[in-house]
C-alpha positions in Angstrom: 136.1 159.2 120.2 134.4 162.5 120.4 131.2 160.9 119.4 131.6 158.0 121.8 132.3 160.3 124.7 128.6 160.9 125.1 127.7 157.2 125.1 127.4 155.0 128.1 130.1 152.4 129.0 127.9 149.6 127.6 127.4 151.4 124.4 131.1 152.0 124.0 131.7 148.4 124.8 129.4 147.2 122.2 130.9 149.5 119.6 134.4 148.2 120.5 133.2 144.6 120.1 131.6 145.5 116.8 134.8 146.9 115.4 136.9 144.0 116.7 134.4 141.5 115.0 134.5 143.5 111.7 138.2 143.7 111.8 138.7 140.0 112.3 136.1 138.9 109.8 137.6 141.5 107.3 141.1 140.2 107.8 139.9 136.6 107.0 138.2 137.8 103.8 141.1 140.0 102.6 143.5 137.3 103.5 141.8 134.6 101.3 140.8 136.9 98.5 143.6 139.4 98.2 146.6 138.9 100.6 147.3 135.2 100.4 147.2 135.0 96.5 149.6 137.9 96.3 151.9 136.4 98.8 151.9 133.2 96.9 153.1 135.0 93.9 155.9 137.0 95.8 157.3 134.5 98.2 160.5 136.5 98.7 158.9 139.6 100.2 160.1 140.6 103.6 158.1 140.7 106.8 157.7 144.4 107.1 156.4 144.7 103.6 153.9 142.0 104.2 152.9 143.6 107.5 152.3 147.1 106.0 150.4 145.5 103.1 148.1 143.6 105.5 147.7 146.7 107.9 146.4 148.9 105.1 143.2 147.1 104.2 142.3 146.0 107.6 143.0 149.5 109.1 141.0 151.3 106.2 138.1 149.0 106.6 138.0 149.7 110.4 138.1 153.5 109.7 135.2 153.2 107.2 133.2 151.1 109.7 134.0 153.4 112.6 132.8 156.4 110.6 129.6 154.5 109.8 129.0 153.9 113.5 129.7 157.7 114.3 127.0 158.6 111.8 124.4 156.4 113.6 125.8 157.1 117.2 123.8 160.3 117.7 120.1 161.3 117.5 120.7 163.7 114.6 119.5 163.3 111.1 121.5 161.3 108.5 122.0 162.9 105.1 121.7 160.2 102.3 124.5 162.0 100.5 126.8 161.2 103.5 126.1 157.5 103.1 126.7 157.6 99.4 130.0 159.5 99.8 131.0 157.0 102.6 130.2 154.0 100.2 132.3 155.6 97.5 135.1 156.4 99.9 135.0 152.8 101.2 135.2 151.4 97.6 138.0 153.6 96.7 139.9 152.5 99.9 139.4 148.8 98.9 140.6 149.4 95.3 143.6 151.5 96.6 144.5 148.9 99.2 144.5 146.0 96.6 146.6 148.1 94.1 149.1 149.1 96.9 149.4 145.7 98.3 150.0 144.1 94.8 152.6 146.9 93.8 154.2 146.9 97.2 154.9 143.2 97.1 156.1 143.3 93.5 158.3 146.2 94.3 156.8 148.5 91.6 155.1 151.0 93.9 155.9 154.5 93.2 155.0 157.4 95.4 152.6 160.0 93.9 151.1 157.6 91.4 147.7 156.2 90.7 147.5 154.5 94.2 148.2 157.7 96.0 145.6 159.5 93.9 143.0 156.9 94.7 143.8 157.5 98.5 143.6 161.2 98.1 140.2 161.0 96.3 138.9 158.6 99.0 139.9 161.0 101.9 138.4 164.0 100.0 135.2 162.1 99.9 135.2 161.5 103.5 135.9 165.3 104.1 132.9 166.0 101.8 130.8 163.6 103.8 131.6 165.3 107.0 130.8 168.6 105.4 127.3 167.2 104.2 126.6 165.7 107.6 127.4 169.0 109.5 125.3 171.1 107.1 121.7 171.9 108.2 119.5 168.9 107.4 115.9 169.0 106.0 113.2 167.2 108.0 113.9 163.9 106.4 115.2 160.9 108.2 116.8 157.8 106.8 116.2 154.6 108.6 115.6 156.4 111.9 112.8 156.2 114.3 111.9 159.4 116.4 112.8 158.8 120.0 114.5 160.2 123.0 117.2 162.6 121.8 119.5 161.5 124.7 119.7 157.9 123.4 121.7 156.6 120.5 119.8 155.4 117.5 122.0 153.2 115.3 119.4 151.9 112.8 120.6 149.3 110.4 124.2 149.9 111.0 124.1 147.8 114.1 123.6 144.7 111.8 126.9 145.3 110.1 129.0 143.1 112.5 126.3 140.3 112.3 126.7 140.3 108.5 130.4 139.9 108.8 130.0 137.2 111.4 127.8 135.3 108.8 130.3 135.9 106.1 133.1 134.4 108.3 130.9 131.4 109.1 130.1 130.9 105.5 133.9 131.0 104.8 134.4 128.3 107.3 131.7 126.1 105.9 133.3 126.6 102.4 136.8 125.7 103.7 135.5 122.3 105.0 135.2 121.0 101.4 137.4 123.5 99.5 141.1 124.4 99.7 141.7 127.9 101.0 145.1 129.7 101.6 144.5 129.3 105.4 144.5 126.3 107.6 141.0 125.1 108.6 142.0 124.9 112.3 143.2 128.6 112.3 140.0 129.6 110.4 137.9 127.7 112.9 139.6 129.4 115.9 139.1 132.8 114.2 135.3 132.1 113.6 135.0 130.8 117.1 136.5 134.1 118.5 134.1 136.1 116.4 131.1 134.1 117.6 132.3 134.4 121.2 132.6 138.2 120.8 129.1 138.1 119.3 127.8 136.2 122.3 129.5 138.6 124.8 127.9 141.5 122.9 124.5 139.7 123.0 124.9 139.2 126.8 125.4 143.0 127.2 122.4 143.6 125.1 120.3 141.2 127.1 121.4 142.9 130.4 120.5 146.2 128.9 117.1 144.9 127.8 116.6 143.5 131.4 117.3 146.9 132.9 115.1 148.7 130.4 112.4 146.2 131.1 112.7 146.8 134.8 112.6 150.6 134.2 109.7 150.1 132.1 107.9 148.0 134.7 108.7 150.6 137.3 107.4 153.3 135.1 104.2 151.4 134.5 103.6 150.8 138.2 104.3 154.5 138.8 101.9 155.4 136.0 99.2 153.2 137.4 99.7 154.6 140.7 99.4 158.2 139.2 96.2 157.1 137.3 94.7 155.7 140.5 95.5 158.9 142.3 94.0 161.0 139.5 90.9 158.7 139.4 90.5 159.1 143.2 90.8 162.8 143.0 88.3 163.0 140.1 85.9 160.8 142.3 86.4 163.1 145.3 85.8 166.1 143.0 82.6 164.6 141.6 81.5 163.9 145.1 82.2 167.5 146.2 80.4 168.8 143.2 77.4 166.7 143.9 77.4 167.7 147.5 77.8 171.4 146.6 75.0 171.1 144.0 72.7 169.7 146.6 73.7 172.4 149.1 73.0 175.1 146.5 69.7 173.5 145.6 68.7 173.5 149.1 70.0 177.1 149.6 68.0 178.3 146.4 64.8 176.5 147.8 65.3 178.2 151.2 65.8 181.6 149.5 62.6 181.0 147.4 60.7 180.0 150.6 61.9 183.2 152.3 61.1 185.4 149.4 57.5 183.9 149.2 57.1 184.6 152.9 58.3 188.2 152.5 55.9 188.7 149.5 53.1 187.3 151.6 53.8 189.6 154.5 54.1 192.6 152.2 50.7 191.9 150.7 49.3 191.5 154.4 
């Protein structure tokens, strides 16, 4: 939130849409791969246990994705070590979520065990990532293009929601001819919602591009006007120089004539 406070309303809206897209797509994937098979094995689990088990992987993935966007939301340099630590922390979160969900449903979860240790290690990696990111950075950029320091430069992170959208669509195509632990109608509605959010985001991007294009056109017109003014001033300056040169030439010739007349009179 501190990082987003410096962004425009459109940038914050796009970030929010990206996170919603990733959360919905991640829920579909986690449900098919992890949650539904575990629930099928433990049909007597209560609703609260299921809700907590589902909230953990979705919430943790949203956290990882939000941190990734924070890294790319400013004009500063990105330390490659930060991305490596973030990837390791994300992998640890996914493994910890899978173990926690399985043990929680089976009733074998014990506080302070392996699962909690994995979470502690993952959060420690996130803290180290913050430390590396806040440390002074060398003059090295990763996937960043120099530009206006006041504008956000997201780099390849902006394509993560698009990748998840593609994953959700592939899952829908797969469900058409294969049996999945989710109804095809529900999956179709979820993918339709993702595509709708993607379209809304693209509309915002198109409007921003239109405004940027208008601003660019205005700057080009202003620049051409300035160039014409400078060209006109240069022409006027050249004309003044020529006129002054002619005047100086005439003055020098007049002085030489006067000097010659004076010399002649002195001789006489």
